[in-house]
RODO-2510 file (C-alpha; in nm, 4 decimals, decimal comma):
residues 113
     n   res          X          Y          Z
     1     m    14,0314    11,3509     8,5077
     2     m    13,7821    11,4387     8,2354
     3     y    13,4199    11,5261     8,2916
     4     d    13,1966    11,2322     8,1969
     5     q    12,8780    11,3767     8,0421
     6     t    12,7066    11,0385     8,0106
     7     r    12,7583    10,9651     8,3771
     8     a    12,6418    11,3135     8,4794
     9     r    12,3106    11,2635     8,2975
    10     q    12,2362    10,9332     8,4708
    11     s    11,9912    10,9329     8,7554
    12     a    12,1244    10,8622     9,1029
    13     g    12,0168    10,4979     9,0926
    14     q    12,1974    10,4375     8,7625
    15     t    12,5398    10,5583     8,8676
    16     p    12,7706    10,2580     8,8790
    17     d    13,0201    10,2108     9,1581
    18     p    13,3921    10,1828     9,0724
    19     a    13,3571     9,8124     8,9893
    20     g    13,0917     9,8956     8,7284
    21     r    12,7996     9,7570     8,9296
    22     r    12,4983     9,9571     9,0351
    23     s    12,5357    10,1307     9,3660
    24     p    12,3121     9,9985     9,6446
    25     s    11,9762    10,1625     9,6936
    26     p    11,9882    10,4754     9,9078
    27     e    11,9590    10,4565    10,2829
    28     q    11,6201    10,5215    10,4322
    29     l    11,6007    10,8547    10,6061
    30     l    11,3843    10,7190    10,8861
    31     p    11,4321    10,3919    11,0702
    32     t    11,1846    10,1213    10,9743
    33     d    11,0357    10,0976    11,3233
    34     e    10,9630    10,4723    11,3271
    35     r    10,8010    10,4526    10,9836
    36     d    10,5907    10,1561    11,0968
    37     k    10,4677    10,3433    11,4049
    38     v    10,3544    10,6400    11,1988
    39     l    10,1874    10,4168    10,9395
    40     q    10,0044    10,2376    11,2192
    41     r     9,8786    10,5720    11,3508
    42     l     9,7569    10,6664    11,0038
    43     r     9,5752    10,3347    10,9653
    44     h     9,4153    10,3909    11,3040
    45     a     9,3027    10,7380    11,1963
    46     l     9,1504    10,5964    10,8779
    47     n     8,9735    10,3167    11,0649
    48     t     8,8234    10,5480    11,3277
    49     f     8,7213    10,8301    11,0949
    50     a     8,3600    10,7159    11,0601
    51     d     8,3049    10,7168    11,4376
    52     t     8,5249    11,0107    11,5402
    53     p     8,6203    11,2165    11,2336
    54     r     8,7707    11,5128    11,4185
    55     e     8,9892    11,2938    11,6402
    56     a     9,0947    11,0902    11,3379
    57     l     9,2016    11,4066    11,1570
    58     e     9,3896    11,5288    11,4624
    59     e     9,5729    11,1961    11,4819
    60     a     9,6610    11,2107    11,1108
    61     e     9,7842    11,5681    11,1521
    62     s     9,9937    11,4658    11,4514
    63     a    10,1497    11,1808    11,2503
    64     y    10,2266    11,4259    10,9698
    65     d    10,3899    11,6682    11,2122
    66     e    10,5965    11,3883    11,3665
    67     v    10,7223    11,2637    11,0305
    68     s    10,8011    11,6165    10,9163
    69     a    11,0109    11,6820    11,2268
    70     q    11,1869    11,3449    11,1968
    71     l    11,2697    11,4117    10,8320
    72     v    11,4090    11,7562    10,9088
    73     n    11,6284    11,6067    11,1804
    74     a    11,7402    11,3165    10,9588
    75     l    11,8244    11,5513    10,6724
    76     a    12,0209    11,7816    10,9018
    77     e    12,2183    11,4849    11,0347
    78     r    12,2826    11,3537    10,6833
    79     r    12,4084    11,6982    10,5818
    80     r    12,6345    11,7163    10,8865
    81     v    12,7889    11,3777    10,8081
    82     l    12,8347    11,4607    10,4392
    83     r    12,9913    11,7957    10,5130
    84     a    13,2310    11,6476    10,7675
    85     g    13,3511    11,4055    10,5012
    86     w    13,4526    11,6639    10,2429
    87     q    13,5089    11,9899    10,4238
    88     g    13,8657    11,9190    10,5333
    89     q    14,1434    12,0416    10,3085
    90     d    14,2851    11,6909    10,2792
    91     a    13,9755    11,5474    10,1078
    92     q    14,0698    11,3495     9,7976
    93     p    13,8900    11,3880     9,4626
    94     d    13,7223    11,0489     9,5009
    95     e    13,5812    11,1535     9,8401
    96     l    13,4560    11,4795     9,6880
    97     r    13,2967    11,2898     9,3985
    98     l    13,1216    11,0536     9,6400
    99     a    12,9911    11,3471     9,8449
   100     l    12,8617    11,5165     9,5301
   101     r    12,6883    11,1954     9,4246
   102     q    12,5264    11,1662     9,7685
   103     y    12,4077    11,5291     9,7615
   104     r    12,2615    11,4711     9,4152
   105     e    12,0887    11,1511     9,5249
   106     i    11,9249    11,2995     9,8347
   107     t    11,8220    11,6148     9,6475
   108     q    11,6600    11,4107     9,3712
   109     r    11,4764    11,2021     9,6295
   110     l    11,3460    11,5192     9,7940
   111     l    11,2284    11,6556     9,4619
   112     n    11,0286    11,3360     9,4047
   113     i    10,8328    11,3646     9,7288
***
């Protein structure tokens, strides 16, 4: 199989699946309910800042720490799953290509944070 330079230059969201359609948007790293809880805490911190600025900042910092830890755990799990899919000697080229695409996608998302 030849190296496709056009495809390699496309961003992760532009890479078509085998049927020529766009691939679905990437999975969220954190579950929606967890994201909502943290966003609610941040809103609470913003709304209480005028009355209790130090406590509001502590709450915002705590939300930041929680999200950071959750992201580290989610990324480690994603890496574990990806690695398990390609590390065996019987992995087919299509499986390796998919893993490479997923590594590229998650890395690009991290660089855009």
